[in-house]
PLY file of the C-alpha trace (Angstrom):
ply
format ascii 1.0
element vertex 70
property float x
property float y
property float z
element edge 69
property int vertex1
property int vertex2
end_header
-18.24 -19.16 59.37
-16.92 -21.27 56.77
-17.93 -23.34 53.65
-17.67 -27.09 53.62
-14.12 -26.99 52.19
-12.72 -25.64 55.57
-14.52 -28.26 57.62
-13.24 -30.94 55.27
-9.89 -30.47 56.85
-10.49 -28.65 60.11
-13.06 -29.10 62.99
-14.33 -26.38 65.36
-11.69 -27.23 67.97
-8.83 -26.92 65.39
-10.10 -23.62 64.18
-10.48 -22.33 67.79
-6.97 -23.44 68.48
-5.64 -21.89 65.52
-7.48 -18.56 66.42
-6.02 -18.64 69.98
-2.35 -19.12 68.76
-2.61 -16.39 66.25
-4.32 -13.84 68.63
-1.91 -14.61 71.52
1.12 -14.21 69.23
-0.04 -10.83 67.85
-0.62 -8.55 70.94
0.45 -5.31 69.15
-2.02 -5.57 66.33
-5.48 -4.51 66.05
-8.49 -6.95 66.24
-9.11 -6.43 62.68
-5.51 -7.32 61.70
-5.74 -10.42 64.13
-8.82 -11.58 62.36
-7.28 -11.19 59.10
-4.33 -13.47 60.24
-6.50 -16.11 61.68
-8.46 -16.37 58.44
-5.28 -16.59 56.54
-3.93 -19.39 58.60
-7.32 -21.30 58.39
-7.15 -20.97 54.55
-3.37 -21.77 54.43
-3.93 -24.91 56.39
-6.65 -26.08 54.07
-4.34 -25.54 51.06
-1.47 -27.26 52.65
-3.78 -30.29 53.38
-4.83 -30.28 49.58
-8.52 -29.87 49.91
-10.21 -30.67 46.82
-13.38 -28.21 47.73
-13.62 -24.44 47.55
-12.52 -22.66 50.76
-14.24 -19.59 52.02
-14.22 -18.18 55.61
-15.57 -15.25 57.34
-14.68 -14.23 60.93
-16.99 -11.77 62.78
-15.55 -10.28 65.85
-18.30 -9.18 68.32
-18.03 -6.67 71.05
-15.71 -7.98 73.82
-14.11 -10.64 71.45
-10.51 -9.51 72.26
-11.05 -9.71 75.91
-12.66 -13.04 75.89
-9.80 -14.36 73.53
-7.27 -13.38 76.26
0 1
1 2
2 3
3 4
4 5
5 6
6 7
7 8
8 9
9 10
10 11
11 12
12 13
13 14
14 15
15 16
16 17
17 18
18 19
19 20
20 21
21 22
22 23
23 24
24 25
25 26
26 27
27 28
28 29
29 30
30 31
31 32
32 33
33 34
34 35
35 36
36 37
37 38
38 39
39 40
40 41
41 42
42 43
43 44
44 45
45 46
46 47
47 48
48 49
49 50
50 51
51 52
52 53
53 54
54 55
55 56
56 57
57 58
58 59
59 60
60 61
61 62
62 63
63 64
64 65
65 66
66 67
67 68
68 69
């Protein structure tokens, strides 16, 4: 979930792509750690793209999420 400042700079496909890249590069970390890294990447991208809106993002990992992300 994200506020409009996130979607001003990223669409759903971009967010999914970032998520997959982060999850696949960090195999030795827990899902909580991976989720935090994904959120960091999303927020950093928006800041780098100079969003003028507020940016808030929440990632919810459902049971089986790690298996699906592989």
